[in-house]
C-alpha positions as CSV (number, residue, x, y, z in Angstrom):
1,M,0.3,-0.1,-0.3
2,Q,1.3,3.3,-0.9
3,Q,1.9,6.0,1.8
4,T,-0.3,8.7,1.6
5,E,-1.1,11.6,3.9
6,F,-4.7,12.3,3.4
7,S,-6.2,14.7,6.1
8,E,-10.3,14.9,5.4
9,Y,-11.3,18.8,4.8
10,S,-13.9,18.5,2.3
11,I,-17.8,16.9,1.2
12,K,-17.3,17.0,-2.3
13,E,-20.4,14.6,-3.1
14,M,-23.3,12.8,-0.8
15,N,-25.7,9.8,-2.6
16,L,-28.0,7.6,-1.1
17,N,-28.9,4.7,-2.3
18,F,-31.5,2.3,-0.4
19,G,-32.0,-0.6,-3.1
20,N,-33.6,-0.8,-5.8
21,Q,-33.6,2.4,-6.6
22,N,-31.1,4.6,-8.4
23,S,-29.4,6.6,-5.9
24,M,-29.7,10.4,-4.7
25,P,-28.1,13.2,-4.3
26,A,-28.2,14.1,-0.7
27,G,-27.5,17.6,-0.3
28,C,-24.9,20.3,0.5
29,I,-23.4,18.6,4.0
30,G,-21.7,21.1,5.8
31,T,-20.1,18.5,8.6
32,C,-20.1,14.5,9.0
33,E,-18.5,13.2,11.7
34,E,-17.3,9.4,12.1
35,A,-17.2,7.3,15.1
36,L,-16.6,3.5,14.7
37,E,-17.2,1.3,17.5
38,V,-14.7,-1.2,19.0
39,K,-15.3,-3.5,21.9
40,I,-12.3,-4.5,24.4
41,L,-12.1,-8.2,25.3
42,T,-10.4,-8.9,28.5
43,K,-9.1,-11.6,30.4
44,K,-8.9,-12.0,34.2
45,C,-6.9,-14.4,36.5
46,K,-8.5,-14.4,39.8
47,G,-9.4,-10.7,39.6
48,V,-6.9,-9.6,37.8
49,V,-6.8,-8.3,34.4
50,T,-3.6,-10.0,32.5
51,K,-4.7,-9.1,28.7
52,K,-6.7,-6.7,26.7
53,K,-7.6,-6.7,23.2
54,T,-9.5,-4.5,21.1
55,K,-11.6,-5.9,18.1
56,H,-14.2,-3.5,15.2
57,S,-17.1,-4.4,16.4
58,G,-18.6,-3.7,12.7
59,G,-20.7,-0.5,13.8
60,G,-20.2,3.2,14.4
61,E,-22.3,6.3,14.1
62,L,-22.3,9.1,11.2
63,K,-23.3,12.9,12.6
64,I,-24.4,14.8,9.8
65,T,-25.3,18.3,9.5
66,G,-26.0,20.3,6.1
67,H,-28.6,21.7,3.4
68,M,-30.3,18.6,2.2
69,L,-32.9,18.0,-0.7
70,L,-36.1,17.5,0.3
71,E,-36.6,13.5,-1.5
72,A,-33.6,13.1,0.6
73,Y,-34.7,14.1,3.8
74,Y,-38.5,12.1,3.3
75,T,-36.6,9.5,1.7
76,M,-34.4,8.3,4.4
77,H,-36.9,9.3,7.4
78,G,-39.3,7.0,6.0
79,M,-41.6,9.7,5.0
80,K,-44.2,8.8,2.7
81,N,-47.4,10.2,0.3
82,A,-48.8,7.1,-0.7
83,D,-52.5,7.3,0.3
84,L,-52.5,11.4,0.8
85,A,-52.9,14.3,-2.0
86,D,-50.0,15.1,-3.9
87,G,-47.4,17.0,-2.3
88,V,-48.0,16.5,1.4
89,M,-46.0,13.9,3.5
90,S,-46.2,11.7,6.9
91,F,-44.0,10.8,9.7
92,G,-45.8,7.7,11.3
93,S,-45.4,4.8,13.0
94,G,-43.3,3.2,10.3
95,S,-39.5,2.2,10.0
96,M,-36.7,4.1,8.7
97,P,-35.2,2.4,5.8
98,S,-32.2,0.9,5.0
99,M,-29.5,3.0,2.7
100,C,-25.6,2.8,1.6
101,I,-24.5,6.3,2.3
102,T,-21.6,7.0,-0.2
103,M,-18.8,10.2,-0.7
104,V,-16.6,11.7,-2.4
105,V,-14.3,13.6,0.3
106,L,-11.5,16.2,-0.4
107,D,-8.5,17.4,1.3
108,E,-7.0,20.4,2.1
109,D,-4.9,19.6,-1.6
110,D,-7.9,18.2,-3.3
111,N,-6.8,14.9,-3.6
112,V,-9.6,12.4,-3.4
113,K,-11.0,9.6,-1.0
114,L,-14.5,7.2,-1.6
115,K,-16.0,6.5,1.0
116,A,-19.2,3.9,1.6
117,Y,-21.5,2.9,4.4
118,P,-23.5,0.0,2.8
119,N,-25.5,-0.6,6.0
120,S,-27.0,2.6,7.3
121,T,-29.9,3.9,8.9
122,V,-30.8,7.0,9.9
123,S,-31.2,6.7,13.6
124,S,-32.9,9.6,15.1
125,G,-35.9,11.9,14.2
126,P,-36.9,14.3,12.1
127,A,-35.0,17.6,14.3
128,R,-35.4,21.2,12.3
129,K,-34.9,24.7,13.6
130,I,-36.7,27.7,12.0
131,D,-35.1,31.1,13.4
132,A,-36.2,34.3,12.1
133,S,-34.2,35.8,14.0
134,S,-31.0,34.8,12.6
135,E,-28.3,35.1,9.5
136,E,-27.5,32.6,8.9
137,I,-30.1,29.6,7.3
138,A,-30.0,26.8,10.1
139,E,-28.9,23.4,8.7
140,V,-30.1,19.4,9.4
141,E,-28.4,17.7,12.1
142,L,-29.0,13.6,11.7
143,T,-27.6,10.9,13.4
144,I,-27.4,8.0,11.2
145,S,-26.5,3.9,12.4
146,L,-23.5,2.0,10.9
147,A,-24.1,-1.3,11.1
148,A,-22.3,-4.5,9.4
149,D,-23.2,-5.8,5.8
150,S,-22.8,-9.2,5.3
151,N,-19.2,-9.3,5.2
152,G,-18.8,-7.9,8.1
153,N,-17.9,-4.0,7.6
154,C,-19.8,-0.9,7.9
155,L,-17.0,1.4,6.1
156,Y,-15.5,1.2,3.0
157,E,-12.6,3.4,1.6
158,K,-10.7,4.2,-0.9
159,I,-7.6,7.1,-1.8
160,V,-8.5,7.6,-5.9
161,D,-5.1,7.7,-7.7
162,P,-4.2,8.1,-11.7
163,T,-4.7,4.3,-11.5
164,T,-8.1,4.5,-9.8
165,D,-10.5,3.6,-12.9
166,E,-13.4,5.8,-13.7
167,E,-16.2,3.8,-14.0
168,L,-15.4,2.3,-10.7
169,M,-16.0,5.9,-9.2
170,T,-18.8,6.0,-11.0
171,K,-20.5,2.8,-9.5
172,W,-18.9,3.3,-6.3
173,M,-20.8,6.4,-6.0
174,T,-24.5,5.5,-8.2
175,N,-24.9,1.7,-6.9
176,F,-22.1,0.7,-3.6
177,N,-21.8,-3.4,-3.9
178,Y,-19.0,-5.7,-2.4
179,D,-18.0,-6.9,-5.9
180,L,-16.9,-3.3,-6.4
181,V,-14.1,-3.9,-3.5
182,E,-14.1,-7.8,-3.6
183,K,-10.0,-8.2,-4.9
184,K,-10.3,-10.1,-7.7
185,E,-8.4,-13.3,-8.9
186,V,-6.1,-13.0,-12.2
187,A,-5.9,-15.5,-14.3
């Protein structure tokens, strides 16, 4: 693996994919905080810790703030209008849909990293703030739960280099799946 410094600085693009649908842009994302979980295993002998081991738990959390596109906001919160008049949306007792979140992230030198969270669900209800006295329009805040996919991973990332295939980048952002990242046997 090439030794590279990459300090995540800006989200150039964020897309959401809800399974059978085409991916959709999320909107203008200002911040994204990522916290991946670990579990600590301990071995004790007569009440004294003799060994500790840290393992990945396969999950985590994203906290996102930004100006979301309405279609993305409604879809990720499971808001529906199937039985309602045109333009009316509802939030009720249904469940939040699972989605794959993909991102194009830049560092301070405009180097590119692709990120994918294949098994994500919004874990907070809709929360919006209206402040007519403010000079800045309030951003939406979302908490997203990350769970392991069928391969035990909640995050995939790739630093883009000159050998990165343009088709891979497009598929990553529009229809991410494990086949894109699985190591291929060369015959």
